NUZA-516385 format. One line per field, with one value per residue (C-alpha): x, y, z; residue in one letter; residue number from 1. Coordinates in Angstrom, 1 decimal, padded with zeros to 4 digits. Layout:
! residues N
east	[X, ...] .
north	[Y, ...] .
up	[Z, ...] .
residu	[A, ...] .
num	[NUM, ...] .
END
This chain:
! residues 315
east	[112.4, 111.2, 112.7, 110.8, 107.4, 108.2, 108.4, 105.2, 103.1, 104.6, 101.6, 099.5, 102.2, 102.5, 098.6, 098.7, 101.4, 099.4, 096.1, 098.2, 099.2, 096.0, 093.8, 096.1, 096.0, 092.5, 091.5, 094.1, 092.5, 089.0, 090.0, 091.5, 088.5, 086.2, 088.0, 088.1, 084.4, 084.0, 086.2, 084.6, 081.2, 082.1, 080.7, 083.2, 080.8, 078.1, 080.5, 079.4, 076.2, 075.0, 074.7, 071.3, 070.5, 068.4, 071.5, 073.4, 070.4, 070.5, 074.2, 074.3, 071.8, 073.7, 077.0, 075.5, 074.2, 077.7, 079.9, 078.0, 077.8, 081.6, 082.5, 080.5, 082.1, 085.5, 084.4, 082.8, 086.1, 088.0, 085.1, 085.1, 088.9, 089.7, 087.0, 088.4, 091.9, 090.7, 088.9, 091.5, 095.0, 094.5, 091.9, 094.2, 097.4, 097.7, 094.7, 096.6, 099.7, 097.9, 095.7, 098.6, 100.7, 103.6, 103.4, 105.0, 108.3, 108.1, 107.4, 110.7, 113.0, 114.9, 112.4, 109.8, 106.2, 105.4, 108.2, 106.9, 103.3, 104.3, 106.5, 103.8, 101.3, 103.5, 104.5, 101.0, 099.6, 102.0, 102.0, 098.2, 098.0, 100.3, 098.0, 094.8, 096.1, 097.2, 093.8, 091.9, 094.0, 093.4, 089.7, 089.4, 091.2, 088.8, 085.6, 086.9, 087.5, 083.6, 083.0, 079.1, 078.3, 079.7, 079.0, 080.4, 077.0, 075.5, 076.0, 079.4, 077.7, 076.2, 077.9, 079.9, 081.5, 082.0, 083.8, 086.0, 087.5, 089.9, 091.5, 088.3, 089.8, 092.9, 090.9, 088.7, 091.9, 093.4, 090.5, 089.7, 093.4, 093.0, 089.5, 090.8, 094.0, 092.2, 089.5, 092.0, 094.0, 091.1, 089.3, 092.4, 090.5, 091.1, 087.7, 085.7, 087.9, 087.4, 083.6, 083.3, 085.5, 083.3, 080.0, 081.5, 082.9, 079.7, 077.6, 079.9, 079.9, 076.1, 075.9, 078.2, 076.8, 073.3, 074.4, 077.3, 075.1, 073.3, 076.6, 076.6, 075.0, 071.6, 070.3, 066.6, 065.0, 061.3, 058.8, 055.3, 054.4, 052.7, 052.7, 056.5, 059.4, 061.5, 064.9, 067.6, 069.2, 072.5, 074.8, 076.1, 073.7, 072.3, 068.6, 067.9, 064.2, 061.3, 057.8, 055.0, 055.0, 051.8, 050.8, 052.7, 055.8, 055.5, 056.4, 053.5, 054.7, 053.5, 051.6, 049.4, 048.5, 045.5, 045.9, 042.5, 041.8, 040.4, 039.8, 043.0, 045.0, 045.5, 043.6, 045.5, 043.8, 043.7, 046.9, 049.4, 051.2, 054.5, 057.1, 060.6, 063.7, 066.6, 070.0, 073.7, 076.1, 078.9, 081.4, 080.9, 082.1, 085.9, 085.6, 083.3, 085.9, 088.7, 086.7, 085.8, 089.4, 090.5, 088.0, 088.9, 092.5, 092.2, 089.9, 092.5, 095.4, 093.1, 092.3, 096.1, 096.9, 094.3, 095.8, 099.2, 097.7, 096.1, 099.1, 101.2, 098.7, 098.8, 100.7] .
north	[-105.0, -102.1, -103.6, -106.6, -104.6, -102.7, -105.9, -107.2, -104.2, -102.7, -103.1, -101.1, -098.3, -098.1, -097.7, -095.0, -093.1, -093.4, -092.2, -089.2, -088.1, -088.9, -087.4, -084.2, -083.7, -084.2, -081.7, -079.3, -079.3, -078.9, -076.1, -074.3, -074.8, -073.6, -070.4, -069.8, -069.9, -067.6, -065.1, -065.5, -065.0, -062.1, -064.2, -062.6, -060.4, -063.3, -065.3, -063.3, -064.4, -061.0, -060.5, -061.3, -059.4, -061.0, -061.4, -063.3, -065.5, -066.7, -066.9, -069.0, -071.4, -071.8, -072.3, -074.9, -077.0, -077.4, -077.4, -078.2, -082.0, -082.1, -080.2, -082.7, -085.6, -084.2, -084.1, -087.6, -088.9, -087.4, -088.8, -092.3, -092.7, -093.7, -096.2, -097.7, -097.6, -099.4, -102.1, -102.8, -102.0, -102.5, -105.5, -107.8, -106.5, -109.4, -111.4, -112.5, -113.3, -115.6, -117.0, -118.0, -119.0, -116.6, -115.1, -118.1, -117.0, -113.7, -114.6, -116.9, -114.1, -111.9, -109.2, -108.9, -109.3, -105.8, -104.3, -106.4, -105.1, -101.6, -101.6, -103.1, -100.7, -097.6, -098.6, -098.4, -095.8, -093.0, -092.9, -093.2, -090.2, -088.2, -089.1, -088.2, -084.9, -083.8, -084.6, -082.9, -079.7, -079.6, -080.2, -077.7, -075.1, -076.1, -075.7, -072.4, -071.0, -071.4, -069.2, -069.0, -070.4, -073.9, -076.1, -073.6, -072.1, -075.1, -075.6, -077.0, -079.5, -081.6, -085.0, -084.3, -081.0, -081.9, -085.1, -083.6, -080.6, -079.9, -083.0, -085.4, -087.0, -088.1, -088.9, -091.3, -092.9, -093.5, -095.2, -097.2, -098.5, -099.6, -101.3, -103.2, -104.3, -105.4, -107.5, -108.9, -110.2, -111.6, -113.1, -114.4, -114.4, -111.4, -111.4, -111.8, -109.0, -106.7, -107.1, -106.7, -103.6, -102.1, -102.6, -101.6, -098.4, -097.5, -098.4, -096.2, -093.3, -093.2, -093.7, -090.8, -088.5, -088.8, -088.2, -085.9, -082.6, -083.4, -082.2, -078.6, -075.6, -074.7, -071.1, -070.6, -067.8, -067.0, -064.8, -063.9, -063.8, -067.0, -066.3, -065.9, -068.1, -067.8, -068.8, -066.3, -064.7, -066.1, -068.2, -071.5, -072.4, -076.0, -076.0, -078.9, -078.2, -076.0, -075.7, -073.4, -071.8, -072.0, -069.1, -070.5, -070.8, -074.6, -076.2, -077.1, -079.4, -078.9, -082.0, -080.7, -077.5, -077.6, -075.0, -074.3, -071.6, -068.5, -066.2, -065.3, -066.2, -069.1, -069.4, -071.0, -072.5, -070.7, -070.5, -070.6, -067.3, -067.7, -069.9, -071.1, -072.4, -074.1, -073.6, -074.4, -071.7, -072.6, -071.4, -074.6, -076.8, -076.6, -077.6, -080.7, -081.7, -081.4, -083.4, -086.1, -086.3, -086.9, -089.7, -091.5, -091.0, -092.6, -095.2, -096.0, -096.4, -098.8, -100.8, -101.0, -102.1, -104.9, -105.9, -106.1, -108.3, -110.5, -111.0, -111.9, -114.7, -116.1, -119.3] .
up	[-044.4, -046.1, -049.5, -048.9, -048.2, -051.5, -053.4, -052.0, -052.5, -055.5, -057.5, -055.1, -054.9, -058.7, -058.8, -056.3, -058.3, -061.3, -059.6, -058.2, -061.7, -063.6, -060.7, -060.4, -064.1, -064.4, -061.7, -063.0, -066.5, -065.3, -062.8, -065.7, -068.0, -065.4, -064.5, -068.3, -068.6, -065.5, -067.2, -070.6, -069.4, -066.7, -063.8, -061.3, -059.9, -059.4, -057.1, -054.1, -052.2, -051.8, -055.7, -056.5, -059.8, -062.6, -064.7, -061.9, -061.3, -065.0, -065.2, -062.0, -063.4, -066.4, -064.7, -062.3, -065.1, -066.6, -063.7, -060.3, -060.8, -061.9, -058.8, -056.5, -058.5, -057.3, -053.8, -054.1, -055.1, -052.2, -049.9, -051.2, -051.7, -047.9, -048.0, -051.1, -049.8, -046.6, -048.7, -051.5, -049.6, -045.8, -045.7, -047.7, -046.0, -043.6, -044.7, -047.9, -045.9, -043.6, -046.2, -048.5, -045.5, -046.2, -042.6, -041.4, -043.3, -041.9, -038.3, -038.5, -039.4, -036.9, -037.4, -034.9, -035.5, -034.4, -036.7, -039.7, -038.9, -038.6, -041.9, -044.0, -042.7, -043.2, -046.7, -047.9, -045.6, -046.0, -049.8, -049.6, -047.3, -049.7, -052.6, -050.7, -049.4, -052.9, -054.4, -051.5, -051.9, -055.6, -055.3, -052.5, -054.8, -057.6, -055.6, -054.1, -057.6, -058.0, -055.2, -054.4, -057.8, -056.6, -053.6, -051.2, -051.1, -049.4, -045.8, -044.6, -042.4, -045.2, -045.4, -048.9, -048.0, -044.3, -045.0, -047.8, -046.1, -043.2, -041.5, -042.3, -045.3, -043.3, -040.3, -042.4, -044.1, -040.8, -039.6, -042.8, -042.8, -039.1, -039.6, -042.7, -041.3, -038.1, -040.0, -042.3, -039.5, -037.6, -040.7, -042.5, -045.9, -048.3, -050.0, -046.8, -045.0, -047.9, -048.1, -044.4, -044.3, -046.8, -045.0, -041.7, -042.9, -044.8, -041.7, -039.4, -041.9, -041.9, -038.3, -037.4, -039.9, -038.6, -034.9, -034.7, -035.3, -031.9, -030.0, -031.6, -030.1, -031.8, -032.2, -032.7, -034.9, -034.5, -036.4, -035.7, -039.7, -040.3, -044.0, -044.3, -042.8, -039.8, -041.9, -041.2, -044.3, -043.5, -045.7, -044.7, -041.9, -041.1, -040.7, -038.0, -037.0, -037.7, -037.1, -035.4, -032.0, -029.7, -027.5, -024.6, -026.7, -027.2, -030.3, -032.9, -035.6, -039.1, -039.2, -036.1, -038.0, -040.2, -042.9, -044.6, -047.2, -045.9, -048.9, -050.6, -047.3, -045.0, -041.9, -038.8, -035.8, -032.5, -030.4, -033.2, -032.9, -034.9, -036.5, -035.5, -037.0, -035.5, -037.1, -036.7, -037.8, -040.1, -037.6, -035.6, -038.4, -037.8, -034.2, -035.0, -037.6, -035.0, -032.6, -034.9, -036.1, -032.5, -032.1, -035.3, -034.7, -031.2, -032.6, -035.3, -032.8, -030.6, -033.8, -034.7, -031.1, -031.7, -034.9, -033.2, -030.4, -033.1, -035.1, -031.9, -031.2, -034.7, -035.3] .
residu	[M, I, W, V, A, W, R, Q, H, R, A, Q, L, I, T, L, A, A, L, L, L, L, G, S, A, T, V, L, V, L, H, A, S, M, T, G, D, I, E, E, Y, G, L, Q, A, C, M, S, V, R, E, R, T, A, D, C, A, Q, A, R, V, E, F, Q, E, E, W, F, D, L, L, K, V, G, Q, G, V, V, F, A, F, P, V, L, L, G, V, F, C, A, A, P, L, F, A, R, E, I, E, H, G, T, H, V, L, A, F, T, Q, S, V, S, R, L, R, W, M, I, T, K, V, A, I, L, L, L, P, S, A, V, V, L, V, V, L, Q, L, L, V, D, R, W, V, A, A, A, G, M, L, G, P, L, R, S, S, P, F, Y, W, L, P, F, G, T, T, G, P, M, P, V, A, H, L, L, F, S, F, A, V, G, A, L, L, G, A, V, M, R, R, S, V, M, A, A, C, T, T, L, G, T, L, V, A, L, R, V, A, V, S, S, V, H, L, N, F, L, P, V, Q, R, F, T, T, S, D, L, S, G, S, A, N, P, D, V, N, G, I, M, V, V, N, S, G, Y, L, G, S, A, G, Q, E, V, P, Y, T, A, V, N, Q, V, P, C, G, S, N, V, C, Y, P, G, G, V, V, G, Q, F, T, D, V, I, H, E, S, A, A, P, G, L, Q, L, A, E, F, A, V, F, G, L, A, A, V, L, L, L, V, G, T, A, W, T, L, Q, R, Q, H] .
num	[1, 2, 3, 4, 5, 6, 7, 8, 9, 10, 11, 12, 13, 14, 15, 16, 17, 18, 19, 20, 21, 22, 23, 24, 25, 26, 27, 28, 29, 30, 31, 32, 33, 34, 35, 36, 37, 38, 39, 40, 41, 42, 43, 44, 45, 46, 47, 48, 49, 50, 51, 52, 53, 54, 55, 56, 57, 58, 59, 60, 61, 62, 63, 64, 65, 66, 67, 68, 69, 70, 71, 72, 73, 74, 75, 76, 77, 78, 79, 80, 81, 82, 83, 84, 85, 86, 87, 88, 89, 90, 91, 92, 93, 94, 95, 96, 97, 98, 99, 100, 101, 102, 103, 104, 105, 106, 107, 108, 109, 110, 111, 112, 113, 114, 115, 116, 117, 118, 119, 120, 121, 122, 123, 124, 125, 126, 127, 128, 129, 130, 131, 132, 133, 134, 135, 136, 137, 138, 139, 140, 141, 142, 143, 144, 145, 146, 147, 148, 149, 150, 151, 152, 153, 154, 155, 156, 157, 158, 159, 160, 161, 162, 163, 164, 165, 166, 167, 168, 169, 170, 171, 172, 173, 174, 175, 176, 177, 178, 179, 180, 181, 182, 183, 184, 185, 186, 187, 188, 189, 190, 191, 192, 193, 194, 195, 196, 197, 198, 199, 200, 201, 202, 203, 204, 205, 206, 207, 208, 209, 210, 211, 212, 213, 214, 215, 216, 217, 218, 219, 220, 221, 222, 223, 224, 225, 226, 227, 228, 229, 230, 231, 232, 233, 234, 235, 236, 237, 238, 239, 240, 241, 242, 243, 244, 245, 246, 247, 248, 249, 250, 251, 252, 253, 254, 255, 256, 257, 258, 259, 260, 261, 262, 263, 264, 265, 266, 267, 268, 269, 270, 271, 272, 273, 274, 275, 276, 277, 278, 279, 280, 281, 282, 283, 284, 285, 286, 287, 288, 289, 290, 291, 292, 293, 294, 295, 296, 297, 298, 299, 300, 301, 302, 303, 304, 305, 306, 307, 308, 309, 310, 311, 312, 313, 314, 315] .
END
């Protein structure tokens, strides 16, 4: 059975091997080039967030002009890779068999339908996971080498760093494969299953990223200085809300405060006594990632069970 699955999917497996070699080589070359620039221009002292000299400010701008977008592209590849695998590997996995009628031959053999399904999923899912994990580790090492000159300076809750670190890429891969496999078995058409898988995964990613922060504890910082800001001087925080505070402690949104010139300053209406900022600390990111990993993993298992049930009813 494994040999048959290899023969059927050798094109995808060879492509995965090529992506692993080319992707790893590319990241390693870029990593070496970037670290060479850091050493050549003496930027090691500027990699700390506490270093705010004028020289470091200029060096940070020049470094980010050359490397920041490339680092983001590396993270973007890790972020998009599970979706692409779900679309081009998982969606046609059973849809192509049913579409071409070759599933009939498989169903008449001594191998059970469940074992047939598990073998076909495993022969693509396991190599895909290896490729994804290797690329994730290489990109994480590359991003870490830039220190606070790179994307590490931003909050870990932003969609790109959050979805490309820790267990999230593997969670997205499992879920993407399960969604693609189920839609392929239900729709029985490769192109239709691939398009539906893409739309479903994109919609779910957007929906989850827009609500998951609502489940985290929020800390409020306040200040009575109306000309300044209540933002804390802490690296890695995620600002979720901000505004003005009234005399009774109630929130007064920016749109409700009419700021009018008052000499060289700004005059505020009566009742506004300060500002507030609600933030989430970066220490909550690992816990949220583990929770989402559990949710995506459980959803993947349920979807694969649904795929098995669908194939059992297939004639």
